[in-house]
C-alpha positions in Angstrom: 136.6 207.6 117.6 132.8 207.8 117.7 132.6 208.4 114.0 134.8 205.4 113.3 132.7 203.1 115.5 129.5 204.3 113.8 131.0 203.6 110.4 132.1 200.2 111.4 128.7 199.3 112.9 126.9 200.7 109.9 129.2 198.7 107.5 128.6 195.5 109.5 124.8 196.0 109.5 124.9 196.5 105.7 127.1 193.5 105.2 125.1 191.1 107.4 121.8 192.5 106.0 123.1 191.6 102.5 124.1 188.1 103.6 120.7 187.5 105.2 118.9 188.7 101.9 121.1 186.4 99.7 120.6 183.5 102.1 116.8 184.0 102.1 116.6 184.1 98.4 118.8 181.1 97.8 117.4 178.9 100.6 113.8 179.1 99.2 115.0 177.8 95.9 117.1 175.1 97.4 114.3 174.0 99.7 111.9 173.8 96.8 114.2 171.6 94.7 114.9 169.4 97.7 111.2 169.0 98.4 110.6 168.0 94.8 113.4 165.4 94.9 112.3 164.0 98.2 108.6 163.8 97.3 109.6 162.0 94.0 107.5 164.4 91.9 110.4 165.3 89.7 113.7 163.7 89.2 116.8 165.9 89.7 117.6 168.0 86.6 120.6 166.7 84.8 122.1 168.9 82.0 121.8 167.1 78.7 125.0 167.0 76.7 124.7 167.1 72.9 126.6 164.2 71.3 127.7 164.6 67.8 126.1 162.1 65.5 128.4 159.4 64.3 128.4 158.9 60.6 128.2 155.6 58.6 131.3 153.5 58.9 132.7 152.0 55.7 135.5 149.4 56.2 137.9 149.1 53.4 140.0 146.1 52.5 143.4 146.0 54.1 146.3 147.7 52.2 149.9 146.2 52.0 152.3 148.7 50.3 156.0 149.1 50.0 157.3 152.3 51.7 159.7 154.8 50.1 162.7 153.8 52.3 165.8 153.4 50.1 168.2 151.7 52.5 166.0 148.7 53.2 162.8 147.2 51.8 160.0 148.2 54.3 156.3 147.8 53.9 153.2 148.9 55.7 150.0 146.9 56.2 147.1 149.0 57.3 143.4 148.5 57.9 141.2 151.6 57.3 137.6 152.4 58.2 136.1 155.6 56.9 133.4 157.8 58.7 131.0 159.4 56.3 128.0 161.4 57.6 125.9 161.8 54.4 124.2 158.9 52.6 124.9 160.6 49.2 128.6 160.7 50.1 128.6 157.0 51.1 127.2 156.2 47.7 129.8 158.4 46.0 132.7 156.7 47.9 131.4 153.3 46.9 131.2 154.4 43.2 134.6 155.9 43.3 136.2 153.2 45.4 139.0 152.5 42.9 140.0 156.2 42.9 139.8 156.3 46.7 142.0 153.2 47.0 144.4 154.6 44.5 144.7 157.8 46.5 145.5 155.7 49.6 148.0 153.5 47.9 149.9 156.4 46.3 150.0 158.3 49.6 151.2 155.3 51.6 153.9 154.4 49.1 155.3 157.9 49.2 156.0 157.8 52.9 159.2 156.8 54.8 158.8 154.5 57.8 160.3 157.3 60.0 157.5 159.7 58.9 154.8 157.2 60.2 156.3 156.3 63.5 154.8 157.6 66.7 151.4 159.2 67.4 152.3 162.4 65.6 153.3 160.5 62.4 150.1 158.6 62.4 148.1 161.8 62.9 149.9 163.4 59.9 149.3 160.3 57.8 145.6 160.3 58.7 145.4 164.0 57.6 147.3 163.3 54.3 145.0 160.4 53.5 141.8 162.4 54.3 143.0 165.3 52.1 143.8 163.0 49.1 140.6 161.0 49.4 138.4 164.1 49.7 140.1 165.6 46.6 138.6 162.6 44.6 135.1 163.2 45.9 132.7 165.7 44.3 129.5 165.5 46.2 130.4 164.3 49.7 133.1 164.3 52.2 134.9 161.8 54.4 134.9 163.2 57.9 137.2 160.8 59.6 139.5 157.9 59.0 140.3 155.2 61.6 143.2 152.9 61.5 141.9 149.5 62.5 145.3 147.8 61.9 148.7 149.2 61.2 152.0 147.3 60.9 155.3 148.6 59.6 158.0 146.0 58.8 
């Protein structure tokens, strides 16, 4: 019984001694930061978040294309803006604009209206268009494509 009591007291002393040490170490740092903030010498430190640079936006003329639906005549009207991060790539896209527009028209006209419906369909269409347009380019790359208008009728 005496041994158990001694072990418990020794364990409690080690535990509370450790808590006191941690508290002492942390409280000094907390007080130093609080003093700096209160005195106005230093503003609170806020972690800076890196924001990915946005590339140049190139708006294309709207496209109106018949879809591949057989049972009814359906068409799509879509506005597209391209994001390009390299100025050399912007120049290349402008020089190859007829090829880029052709890639878009051919891709759109091969789609069924059911394939484009819903968020998933639009995401797949975006990926297909990006792939086809980037196949045309030699120097640069189109990083993203944004639908600024999209109507299926």
